[in-house]
N, C-alpha and C positions, 0 to 999 in steps of 0.2 A: 562712322565705324559700326560695322554690324554687331548685333548683340551676340552674347554667348550662344543663345539658342539658334540664331541664324547660322552661325559658324558650325555648330554641331549638326544642323539639318543638312548641310552640304555633304557630310559623311553619310547620312541616312539616304539622301537622294542618289548619290553616286553608287552606293552599295546596292540599293534595290534595283537601280537601272542596269548595272553590270550583271547582276544575278539573273534578272529577267532576260537580258539579251543572251546570256549563256544557257538559259533554260535549266540551270542547276546552281546550287550554292546554298549558303546559310545566311539569310538576312537578319535573323533574330538578334544575334550578338552584336553586329555592327550598329543596328538601330538602338539596341538597349544600352550599349556602352558609349555611344557617341558623346554624351555630355561629359563623362569621365575623361575620355580621350582628349576632348577639346581643352579642358582645364590643364591637364598634364602637359600636353604638347605646346600649348600657347603660353602658359605661365611658368613652367618649370623646366621642361626638357632642354638640356644643354647639348646641342648638336649642330652640325653644319651640313646642310643638304648638298653643298657643292663638293664636300669631301667626306663621304660616309666612313672613311677609315681614320679620321682624326682620332689619335689615341685617347684623348681625354674626354671623349663624348660620353654622355649617359648611354647606357644600353637599355633598349626597350624590347621586351620579349612578349609576344602574343602566345601564351601557352594554350589557350583555347583556339588553336590554329584554324579550326573550321570557319571561324569568323574572319577569314583572311581579307575580305573586302574592307574591313575596318582599317587594317594596316595599309592596304594599297591606297585607300582614300587619303589617309594621313600623309603618306609619302608623296602622293601627287599634289595635294593641296599645299604642303609646306615647302615644296620646291625641289624635290629629288628628281632624278632622271627617270621619271615615270609619267608618260604623257596620257592625255585623255584617250588617245587611240589604244594605248596599252591597256587601259581599263576596259575598253570595248572588246578587247581580246581575252577577257577573263575566262580561264579554264580552257583555252584553246591551245593547240599543239605549238610548242616552242615559244609561247608568249612569256613576257616578263611577269605575268600575273597567273601563275598556276593555282589549282584549286586550294592548296594549302601553301603557306609561305615556304619557299625553298631557298636555303642559303646558296648564294652564288648566281641566282637567277635575277635578283632584283636588288638594286642599290638601296641600302638601308635595312634590309632584312638581315638580322643578326644571327638567326639560326632557323633550321627547318623545324616546324612544329605541326602538330596534327595528332600524333599518338599522344593521347591525353596524359598529362602529368610530366611529360618530358621537358616541356618548355620551362616550367617552374624549376625543374631540376637543373637545366642548363643555366637558368638565371642564378641559382645558388652557386654554380661553378664560376660564373662571371663575377659574382660578388666576392667569392673567395680569392679569385685572381686579382681583383681590384685592391682588396685589403692587403694581400701579400705583396703585390707589386709596389703599392704605396709604401709599405714598411721597408722594402728593399731599396727604394730609390729616393723617396722624399727626404728632404733635409730642412732644417729651420729656415723659414721664409720661402721655401721652394717646394710647394705642394704640386709637383708636376703630374701626380696621379691623384685626382680628387673629383670623383663623380659618383653618380648613383646607378644602380641597376633597378629598373622598374619592370614589373611583369603583371599582365592581366591573366586571370584564370577563372574558370567557372566550376559548376558543380561536378562536372565529369572529372576535371583534374583533381578536385578534392576527394573524389571517391577512389581514384586509382591509388593502389598501395604505394607506388613510388613517391607520391606526395608526402606520405607519412615519413618515409625514410629520409628524404632530403630536408624537409622542413624541421624535423627533429634535430638533424645535424646543424642546420643553419642557426637554430636557437642556441645550441651548445657553443658554436663558434662566434656568437655575438656579432653577426653580420649587420651592423648598424646602417649600412648604405644599401640594403636590400629592402625595397618597398613593393609589396604585392597588393593588387586590387582584386578582391573577390567579387565576381559578378553574381550576386545572390538573387537570382530571379526565380528560383524554385521550379524550373522547368528543364527537363532533358528530353531525349528523343521519345521515350515511352510515356511522357506526360509529366504530371506533377510529382516531384521527387519525394514528397512526404510519404509515399508508399514504400520507399526503399532507401531513403537517406534522411535520417532524423538526427544526425550528429549535432551536438552543440559546438559548432565550429569555432566561435570565439574562445570558449573554454579550452578546446583542444589546443589551439595555438598559444594560449596563455600558458598551458602546461608545458609546451615546447620551449618556453622562454621568449616568446615574441611579444612585442608591443602591439596591442590589438585595439582598434577603434571600431566598435560595432554600430550597426543601424544607421549608416550614413545614407542620406537620400541621394541616390545615384543620378538623379535628374536635377539636382540643385547645385549649380556651379559654385556658389559661394561656400556651401557646406563641404563640397569636395576640396576646394582650395584650402579651407581651414584644416581639413583632415591631413592633407599632404604637408602643410606647414608643421602640424603637430608631429607627424611621422619623422620629418627631417630633424626635428629638435631632439629626438631620442637617438643617441649615437651608439649605444651599447646593445641594442636589440634590433633584429629585423622587425619590420612593421607589416601588419595585415590590416588593410582598410576594407571592411565589410560593407559593400555598397548594395543597398536594396534597389533593384532596378526592375523594369518591366520589359521582358523580352519583346522585341519587335515594336518598341515604343513608336507611336504615331500611326500605326495601322489600326483603323477603327474596328475591324472585324477579326483581326488575327493577333493583335498584341496580347501578351500574357498567356498565349496558348502554344502548345507544342507544334502546331501546324505551320508556324512561321520559323521554326528552328532550322529546318534543313530543306526547304523548297522555295522556289520563287513565289512572290506574293500574287502574281497574276496581274494582267493589265488593268482590270477593273479596280482591284484593290489598290494598286499603285496610284491610279487617278484619285482615289479617295484619300490616300496618304498625302498627296500634294495639296489637296484642299485642307486637310486637317492640320498640317504643319505650316501652311501658308508658304508653299514653295511653288510658285506659278511657272517655273522655268521648264523648258523642254528637257527630255532625257539627255544626260551628260552635259548639260549647260550649267555653268557656275558664273554668277555675276562677278565683274572685275573687283568690286569692293570686297566681296567675300574672299577672293584670291588674295587681295592685299591684306586682309585681316589674318589670313593663314600664313602668308609667306614668311619663312624663317631664314632666308638666304643672307640678308644683310646682318641680322643679329648673329647668325652662326659664323659668318666670316669674321665678324668682330671678336667673337669669343675665341676663335682659333688664332687670330692674330695676337691677341693678348697672351694666349698660352705660349705661342712661339717666342714672343718677347721674353717671357719668363724663362723659357727653356734656353734661350741664348745666354742669359745671365747665369743660369744654372751651369751651362757648359763651361763658362769661364771659371767658375768657382770649383766645379767638380767635373773636370774633363774626362776622367776615366769612367765615372758613373754615366755621364752623358753619352760617351761612346758605346758603352754597354747597352744603355737604353735604346739607342738608335739601332744597334745591331739586332737586339732581341725583339723589340716591340715594333719599330718602324719598318726595318728591312726584313725582319724575320729570317736572319741568316745564322748559320752555325759559326762558331769561333773560327778565326782564320787558320789556326793551327790544328783544327779538328782532324782533318784527313791524315796529317802526319802523326799526330799523337795517338789517334785511335788505331792506326795501322801498327804503330810500335807496341801498343798494348796487346793486340792480337798476336803479334810475333812473339812477345814475351810469354803469353799463355801457351803457345805452341812449344816453346823451348822447355817450359816447366813440365810438360807431359804428365799432368796430374790425373789420377783416377778418382773422380768425385761425382756425386750426383749433379745433374745439370741444373737443378735448382740452386745448389751451392755455387756452381759456375756462374749462374746468373747474378748472384750476390757479389761474386768476385768482379764481374763485369761492371756492376754498379759502383763498386769501389774504384775500379779503373777509370770509368768514364765520368762518374759523378763530379769529381773535381774539375773536369774540363767543361762542364755544362751547368753554369749557375741557373739556367732556365729549367732544369729538370725538377719536377715536383711530382710526388705520387704517394702511394700507400697501399694498404691491404685491407680487405674486409674481415678484420679481426683474426688474421692468420699470419701475421708478420713472422712469427717464429717458425712457421711451416713453409710459407712462400719465400722467406728469406729476402724480403724487400727492404728491410732496414740496412743501411750501409754506414760506414764510419762517419760520413758527413751529414747524416740525417738529423734534422732538427724539427720537432713538431710545431706546426703553426698554431696549435691551441695554446701553447706556452709562449711562443715568440712568433708574432705575425710575419716576421721576415723569413721564417723557416722554409722548409722544402718537403716536409713529410706530413701526410694527412692520415690520422687514425680514423678510418671510415666507419668502424663498427660493422656489425653484420648487416650490411646494406649493399648487396652486390649490384642490384639494378640501379639504385640511386648513385652508387659510386661511379659506375660507367657513364651515366648521364651527366653527372657533375663534371667528370673529366672532359666530356664533350664541350661543356660550357667553358672550361678553362682553356682548352685548345683553341676554340673559336675566339676567345678574348684576345689572345696573342701574348707573346712574351714568355710563354712557357711550353715545355714538352711534358705533358702529363702521362704518368703510368699508373696502373692499378692492378690489383692482383687478388686471386682466389684460387681454389682448386678448380681444375678444368671442368669437373662435373658441374660446378655451380656457375659456369658461364651461362648455363641455361636460364638462371634467374635474371641475368643481365642481357639476354639475347637481343631484345628490341633496341636497347641503347647501342649495342655493338653494330647492329644494322644501320642505325642512324649515323654512327661514325662513318661508316663506309659510304652511305648515301651522300653525306656532306663533304666527303674527302677530308675529314678532320683527322689530324695526326694525334692519335691516342694509342699508347702502347699497353697492351693487355698481357700481363704475366700470369700464365696458367700453369700451376704445378700439379704433381700427382696425376700424371698424364695417361695412365692406362691401368689395366688389370694388375700390372706390376706393383701397384701400391699395396696389394695383399689383403691383410686381415679386415680392413674396414668394409670390404665386401661390395656387392653390386650397387648399393645406393651411392657409393663414392667412386666406383670404378667407371671411368668414361669408356664408351665403346664407339658411339657414332659422332661424338662431338668434334673431333679433328676434321673428319670428312665434311661435316656440315659447315664448319668455319671456312674450309677451303672453297666451298660452293658459293660463298658470299662475294659478290663483285667488289673489287678494290681492297678486300681484306687480305693482307699479306700474312701468310701462316708459316711459321718456322718450328720444326721439331728437330732440334739438334741432337747429334749422337755423342758428343763429348764436350769438354770445356772449350775447345777451340771453336767448334761450330756454334756454341752458345755465345761466345764473344762476338763472332761475326753476325749472329742473329741480332744482338743488341745494336751493333754498329749499323746494320742495315736499317733497323727500325728507327733509329735516331735520324737517319738520312732520308727516309721514305716520307715524302710530303704529299702523296696523292691519296692518302687514306690511312686507316689504322693498321696496326700489326698485332698479331697474336703469337706470343712466344710460348711454346709448349715445353715444359721442363719435367724431368723425372724426379721421383722421390729416391730411387735406388741409385747406387754408384754405377758409373759408366766408364769403361776403360778408355784411355787415350788412344787415338788412332794416329799412327805415324804418317807423315805426309811430306811430299816434296814441296819445293817452293811454288811450283805451278799448281799443284793440288790445293795448297793453301789459298792461292789467289782465286781459284775456281769455286771455292765455297760460295762466294757472293753471286755466283751464277745460278744458284738454287739446287744444282745437282752436278756431280762430277764423278769421274772414275777414281775410286779409292783403291782398288786392287785390280791390276792387269796381269793375267797369267803369262807365263814365259812364251807360250805359243799362241797363235790366233784364237781368240775367244770363240767358243761354240755356244755359250750360254751366259746369261747375266742374271744376277740377283740384285734387285732394287730394294733398298731398305731405308728406314728413317729411325731416328731416336735410338732407344735402347735395343732395337732389333738389328742395328748395323753391326754390332759386335757378334751377334749370332750369325749374320750373313757372312762375315769375315771368317769365322771359324769353320763354317760349312764349306765355303769356297776353298779355303786353304787345304782342308782335308781332301776335297775332290781333286784339286790340282795335284796334290801329292800322290793321288791314286791314278793319275794319268789323264784326267779330264782337263778342260781349259775353261775356267769360269771367271768372269769379270764381276766385280762388285761395284755398284753405283750407290753412293750415299746421296739421298735426295731430301735435304732438310727443308726445302721450300719448293713445292710443286708450282706455285703461281710464278715465282721468279724464274724457274727453269722454263716454264711454258712461254715466257716472254723473250727468251733468247732467240737469236737468229737460227734459221733452219740448219745451217752448217754445224753449229755447235751442238744442237740437239741430236743431229745425226751422228756426230762424233761420239757422243755419250751413249746413245741408244740406237745403233745402226738398224735400219729397216730390215736388213737381211738376217739380223740376229733374232730369230723368232722364238728361240727357247728362252723364255723369260719367266722369272719367279719374283713376285713382290712379297715382302715380309713386313707387316706392321700389325701391332696389337690393337686393331680396331676393325671396323666394318670393311669388308673386302671389295664391295662393288666399285668404290672409287678408283681402285687400281686397275680395273679392266682396261681403261684407256691407255695404260702403259704396257700391259702384258699381252693384250689382244685376246681374242676369243679362245685361242689355243694355249694361252699361258696359264699359270697357276698363281693363286694368291693364298698365302698363309695369313689368315686374319681371324677375326672373331665376330660371328654373326648372331650371337645371343648375348645375354647379360652375363656378368662375371660371377665369381664365387668367393666366399669368405674363407681364406686360408693363407698361410704364409706365401709370400710372392713366388718363391720358387715352385711351390706345389701348384699354384694357380697357373703359372706359365706352362708348366709341363702338362697339366691337365688339358690345356687348350692347344697343345701341339707346338709350342714355341721352344723347340729343341733342335740341336744340331742334326740329329738323325732325321728328323722330319723334314728339315729344309733340304738336306742332301737327297732324301728320297724324292722330293718334289722335282728337283733338278734332274735326277737320274731318270725319272719317268718321262721327261720331255726329250731326253737324249737316247732313249732305248729304241 
C-alpha cells in the first residue's frame, strides 16, 4: 500500500503536468493542499464515484477554485468519470477540465468556483440545506440525511467581504456539519500577505461562534486526521481547520513564493520536483498501486447500497415522507397537482381584481403557492417587513431546523450565494429578497446563479423612482435593464396582482436558471383581462388593450407604467386615434416565443411605437426601433413624494400621449 505522501504526490504530479501542458494554471494550491486532500478524501469523504448524485454524499467545495487541478486530480484518482485524457485537456475548449471548476461540466463538481469567497458561501448554503432537510425527513433510527459539507479556502476567500457575511451567519445557525479547511500559506498573487492581511483569523472565527483548530501542520497526515476527527466531534458549531502549508510544496526553487501561485512551474523545475518528491514516473503516468490506493468506487458503492437499504425500510414505515423525498430530492419534480392548483390560484387572483402594491401581491402569491410547495425556502436581507417575504406558513430555521424561512440579516451578497448552494444541493427552491437597488451588492452571486443554471428566485421590491422620498440612493434606474442583459436570468416586472402571481408561477417552474421578480412599493390598479389575455401573460408580453379599429400605434409598458399606458391609450382612442397597449412583464420570455406570436403582438408594419418604463431607455430601442420613442429615465432620481418625482421625470398621461401623437403627426 502506498504511503500517504505517495498518494498525495500523485495529486502534485498530475497537477503540475496538466498545468504545464496547458501553459497556464495555478499549481501552488494543488501542491500545497495535496496532503490535506489525501486525508480527507481517503479517510473521511462519504461519496460514490459511480453515482455523483447520490443524495447522502458528503459535499466537497473547492472555494479557492483557481486550484482546480487539485479537484480534477482527486476526481480522476478516486474513480469518477474523468480520464487521464481529460486531464491532458485542462483549460482547453469544451473540455471536462475548464480553468475553474464549473458545475455541469464535470462529474463530482458540486458548484462553480473561482470568484473568491463564493465557494465557502455555497458550502454554507449546502450545510443549511443538509440540516433543514435532515430535520424535515429524518425519523428515529432513520437518518436518511446524514453527511458533511467540506470546503477548502485560502487567503483570498478570507479577505473577500462575502466570507464575513456567510461565516457569521453559519456560526449563528450552528451548522455543525460544515467543516472548512483554511489553506494558511501566507501567499497571494501580490506576494506575502502580511503586507495587507494581518487578521487574527482563528479569533475572528471564534467570535463568529465557530469551533477553531489553529496551527495544524498541513503536511502532516496524522495531524490532519486528528483535526478532522475533532471537528466531527463538535456537533453544534461549524469548524475551521487552520492548516499551515507551503504553497507549491515540493518545488525546490518556487515553493513558498508567489511565482508558483498562478503560472506553470516550467519543464526544468518540474524535473526537479520529480526528484525532490521521489516521483520517477513520466508525465500523466500514475502507478497501478497508487490508483488502487485512491480508488473509492467499491467503498462508495457499498455506502450507497447501505443507504438504499435504509431508505427501503424508511419507505415502508414512512411512505408519504419517502414519496416526498423521492419527488423533491431524487427526481427534483414539482408536486403532481402543481399545474392545476397554481392555475386555480392565478384565476382566483384575477377574479378578486385587487388594487395593491405588487410587493403585497407577491406576498399573497407566497401565501397561495407556499402550502403547495414544501420545498420552498427563503428569506430577506433584514427587510421582511418591506419586501413582504414572510407568509402565513413561514417558520424560521434558527428556531426550528425543519423550518422554511431564513433571516439573512443585512447580507445581500452572502444571501444570494447561500441560496445558490441551497439550490445546487437539491430538494429546495430557494428565494431571497432585498430592495432592487441593493441587488448591486449581490450582483456576482446572481451572475453565478445564471452561469450554473441554478434555480434561485430573487424578489426585488421598491422597483423604481416611484418609491419616492428615500431618493436616488435607493431609487433603481439601470438595475432592471442590466438584469435583463444577464444570460439565463428571467426577469419579470409585473403590472398588477395577476401578473405578479404569474411571475411567481413561472419562476417556480423555470429550471434553466434564476428569476428576478421586480415588485413595486406603490399600489397598482388591477387590469381587466379576457381568458386569452390571462393565458398569454406566461408568454412574456401580450396585447392588453386593442382599439376598436386597426391599430396605428402601440405603447409598450411594464410594471407601474402599464396603468399610465392604458390611461393614455384610452384617451387617445376616445379622441379618434387607434392605439394598442402591450404589457411586457418579461422581455426574455417574450423574446423566446415563436416568430408568429411576436409578430402578432408587435407587428413589423406597426412602426409608431412608444415604450414606457421608469428606468434607463436604451434597452427599449430594440422594441421601438430607431424611429420610436422611449419615455424613460437616463439620470439618477430625486428625493420627493413619489407622485412629484414621477411627474418631474415625465411619467404623466399627457407626456405619453404627446409621444404617441408626435409619431402619428
